[in-house]
N, C-alpha and C positions, 0 to 999 in steps of 0.2 A: 504495500499500500504506499502511495506517495502522498505527501501533504505540500501542497505547492502554495506559494502566495508571492504577489509582486508582479511587476511589468504592468502597473495599472496607471495610466496616464492621468496627470494632475492628482495624484493622491500620495499624501505622506503619511507617516504613522507616528514620527516623534516630534518634529518640529520644522520650521522654516530654516533655521540656520543649518549649516553644513554639519552632517553627521553620518557615523558609519552605517547606521541602520537605512536611513532614506536615500542616502546617496551612493550606497554600496549594495547591500544584500536585497533591499526591496526593490530598487529601480531596476535592478539587473534579473530580478526573479529568483527565488530560493525554493528548492525542493529537499526535504529530508524524507527518510524512509523507514518502514516497519515491516518486518518479517515476522509472520505468526502463524501458529498452528495449535488448535486447541487452546490450551490455557497459557501457553508460553509465547513471548515475543521478544525480540531484539529490536531497539530503536536504534537507527544510524543517525547520529548527530540530533540535537534537541531543538533545533530551529532557531529563529532570530529574536524572538521575544519569549518570555513567561507564558503569554497568551497563546501562542502558538504551541508552546509545549504542552500546556494544559488541554489543548484541543486534541493533541496526539494521544495524551494518556486517557483522556475520557472516550475517545473514539475505541481505542483498543480495549478498554474495560467493557464498553458496550457490546464488543464481539466476544466476551466472556474471558478474556485475558486477566489472569491473576498474577502472573510472574513476569516481570519485565527486568531486561538488561539492556544497557546503552552501551553502544560502541561509537566512539569519537573517532572521526575522520583526521582531524588534526586540531591546533589550539586556537585558531583564529575566531573572532568575536561571534559571527553569525552561525557557528557550528556549536558553540558552547553556551549560548545565552540563556537557554532554556533549562540548563543541568539541574536548577534548584527544583525544578517540578519533580525530577526524578532522584532527588537526594537520599530517598529510602531505599533505592534500587542500587544494584551493582554496576558500576560505570567503569568500563574497560578502555583502555587506549594503550598505545605503545609506550615505552619508557620515556622516550624523548618527549612525548605530547605532555605528560606530566610534569617533566622538567621544565618545559617552555611556560606552562601554565603558572608554575611557581615563579619563575623568572619575571614574568609579566603580570603578575597579580595585580600591582598597584596600577599599572596602565589600564588593565581591564576593568577594574572595579571603579575607577575614575575616569572613564571614557564618555563619550556622549554618543548614546546613552551608556549609563554605567551598568556593568553586570556585578551585581552586589547582592547576596555574597556571591563569590565565584566557587562553585562546587567542583572539587577535584577527583579526578579518576580514584576508584578504590581497588582496582586490579590492573596491573599492567604486564606487557609481555615485550619480547623483542624478536623481531623477525616474522614470526608467524605463530598463530594461535587459532585452533579449530574449535567451533562450537556447534552444538546442535539445537535446532528449534523443532521439537516434535521429530518427525522424520527427516528434516530438512538439515543437511550439513553446511555450515558456513565456513569458510577459510579466511580469516584475517591476516592479510599480508602487508608487511610495511613496505613503503616506497619512497623514494626521495624525488618527489614531483611537486611543483609548486611550493611546497614546505618540506624541509628535511623530515618532519615527523609524520608523513602521510600514512595513513592505513586505509587500505582498500578492502572491500567484502567481496570475495568470489564465490557464487553460488553455483556449484559445478551442475546440479540437477536441472537448472533453469538456464545454463549457458550464459549466466548474468553477472555483470560486475556493477556494484555501487562504488562509484569512482570519487566521491568527494569533490575537491577543487582541482584534482589533477588534470582535469579535462573541463573546458567550458565552451559554450556557444555563445558568443561569437570567438572570443579569444581568450587566452589564459591571462590571469591577473598576476603580475610579476611581484613577488615579495622578497625574493633573494636573488637579486641580479647577478651576484658573483657565482652563482650555482647553476647557471643556465646549461652550460655543457654537461654537467651531472644529471640534470633533469633530461636532458636529451638521451643520454646513455640509459637511464632509467626507463624512458618510454619504449626504447628498443627492448628492454627486458619484459616490460608490460605486454608488449606486442607478441611475445612468445607464449603467453598464457593460453589456455584453451577456454575460449568463451565466445559467444556471439553478439550479445547485447550490452550496452553501457548506459547506465543512468547516472548522470552527473547531478551535483547539487545546484548548478546554475545552469540553465537552457531554457529551451523553449517549452511552453506547457503542452503544446500538441505533439511534440516529440516525446516526452515523458508520458503523456497519457497514453500514447500509442503502444508503449512498451519499451522505449529506449532508442538510443542511437546505435548505429553499426560501428564495426571497427575502424571505418574511415576517419572516426572523430580523432584518433591516434594521429593519424598521418596529417590531419589539419593542424593539430598542435604542434607537431614536428617542424612542419613548414614555417608556422609563424616564429617559433623559437629560433629556427635557423636564420630568420631574416633579423632578428633581434640581435643575435651573436655578431652578424655582419657590421652592425653599427660601430663596433670597436674600431674597425678599419675603414669603415664607410659612412662616416657621420653624415652626410649628405642624404643618406636614406631617410634619416628623420623628417626631412621635408615633404616627403612623399604624402599624398592623402591615404588614408587607411585602406581604401579599395585598391589601390596600387601596390602600397607596401604589403598588405595580406592577400594579394591576388593568388598566390599559390596555395594559401590555406583555404581561400573562398572556392577557388577551382576544383577541390576535392567534392564540393557538394554536401559535406557533412555539416557545415555551419553556414550560417546566414548573417548578413549584416543587421546589426541592430543598434540604433542611434546612440544610446548610453555608452556603448562600448567604444565610442570615439574617445570619450574621456578616459576610459581605462587604458586605451591605446598610448594616449598622450602621458599618462602616468607612467606607464612602462617605458616609454622613449627616455624620459627624464631621468628614471632609476637607473637604466642601462648606461646612458651617457655618464652619468655621475659616476657610477662603479668604474667606468672606463676611463674616467679622467677628463671627460670632455665636457664642454660648456652645453647645458641642456637647451633643446630647441624651444623658442617660446611658442606658447599655445597658439593656436589660430584664432 
């Protein structure tokens, strides 16, 4: 089950001043997921507000679920904001996610909007952890894409991967510009896994509702990252409009242009050029 909100024109949830919720998670559209069978459920990320998390929990309980575990994709705001609603449940993450949350606790609890109290994982793992939900096997696999602490959920029986922020439509949001080459190598490793469908946390509602993206979403992300890496030696690429800069990515057909990602792209350009020691290109 997917829980989707956002991409609603002229609507804001928190306020008119710039904030991570309205100008990031909500404007781009956010989905989180639940896998359930019988009385058991696993929730993959707790969404972008406590209200969203409460809807997830209430919906599952109406389905007869009495045992919930949470799996965290990584430490960023819109994936942990609802943790407090599940504070009486087991919350699972990789070791690095818990470490990052502790390191960034003050930032998260005093952000706009604040995530307070910040509820930490209660169980951690390294590399891989297998879970079962009824008869369904879930493989939690650690991966270094978008954020070094990424955790994906592979569901072999469905040929499906819950991908967090490792892949996005229209394009990936850069948070660790010095690690783009590592992200590319990890995407190549991801490609070798056996699956058919991908459900990202940020994408088009209609694609998620139809059952997910196909594997070419990986290629679209690779093409965009390759262009970003070229910026270090070809800073003039920063002047290209997004449709030209990301032409290789868009040509895959896996992603579609969405206006709010223009600003995400400008953010990415500034981050990558700063990391490369170049002067960031001015916003258009």
